[in-house]
C-alpha angles and dihedrals in degrees: 000000000000124000090268087069094056107111118230135350097064093167093056093047090049092052092051093050091045091054090055091048088055091045088240098116110147122242092228124038128181113206106194131183145109125298110290095018092124101257095140094040091052093046091055090046090053090047088056092045090053093050108028111135093211098043098199121195122224124180087359093298135100117273136164130250099221090213108075123094094260094048095048095047093048089047090060087077093059094101095065095175092054094046091047091051090050092051093049091047091050091052093046089056093058128096113272093251092053093042092061091054096047125090127194113261131158120214126165093156123043092234100040118072126183115203114196126180110283118238145267092028090032094219134123105261132208094247089060090053090047089056089053092048090049094064110016093089093055115091114254116271101214106001138059094239135033107226127200121188118193104195097199140033094224101112126168109237096251090046092052091050091049092050090051090062090057092048091052092059108019119176114247092240099054133083125192123201119197114194117203138165087205116021088198087077089070121083113270088236090056092048091049091056094048137064113238122216114185120209108212126212118273116233119259089240092057091047091051090053091052092046091051087060100039103031105041089155088074119078120229092263092053092046091051090051094049091045091058095041094051092070094225094309113132093192092049091051094050092050095039113137099219095176093055092045096051090047091052091045092054089054092046090053090053089056094047094045091050091050095046107032114043155308100288106112103168095105091041095054092044090054099044092048088068091068102096131180121266138061094301091052091048092054091048090049093050090051092050094049095049089048092050090053089051092052093046089052089053090050088052090053090051092049087051092053091245104122090155088073095055111118101193091067095158091067097037092129093054091046091052090054090051090048090058089066096040135070136183092272092053092047089051091051090048092052091049089048091055088053088055090050091052091050089049090054090056087055090049095244116169108278097215093052092046091054093045090051091048094055098040094045090055091049093053091046095047 
């Protein structure tokens, strides 16, 4: 997969390749953009470009071959979710004493290290930074550049301060990539020592074109829906679980209809009873809550006379009927109610009762 296959943001990709061609590539790069915008994909591409053994040139700029030993080994980290799950499973299989001393790191090439947030807090921790510090000043073993990719901007305070020390005196043969949805979450002192490249959202029309080629199993209506729901993120669109989303949306509509349209709760109670304890129930609950926020946002667009912004375009008629019974005050109460449900989940309240209370409280207040 050469740079020509990277979807979206051609100007940003061109600038990065041009900097390497001029041998002015920065030691610390922030790649910022929404979920699914391609930050991690681009970081791995750049890691291969920096270390490709063949160093091909396309369009007059550096590229990578994708076939040499360095390219293929770095590419093994492409499936971040799978590699992360393997690392967590390996740690879980350790003795308790060893488990406490082990942090999650992903390394498919000896000179390229991926640092994801460490569970259960899902933050970059100081021991991960110490691991980086422990080897970043040694010259690479098999590559030209040591590459470190931090996949999230959620740093614990001590970890962020430790990273800052590295950025103040980086070795000439190391490059650090910091991936962030919002670069403002990083310390100002970290941002000032890095070069930020923002990946902008891709238009829904462009995403639909890509989906038509890569997801022929979806019909045009489904592709249009996913393109709008993905928020301009190509990666998010390609990996979108449409079946899970539509199932969660059906349940979300039951909640909203019950809250807006009457006192009959049979269907509501039947639906909420399906939300059981455990990890599977938590995942189902998270999906429902994010879908509810999406529908409330669409109702807000309709109340604002901006139907062109609605994302759930395939159920526009049903949303318009719901909007007839809602107003801005109700949508505000519903959003606040969802916040209460989320806080209740952190206190391990029963999911079914939380959802019942959410719907019936909005009905009484409406």
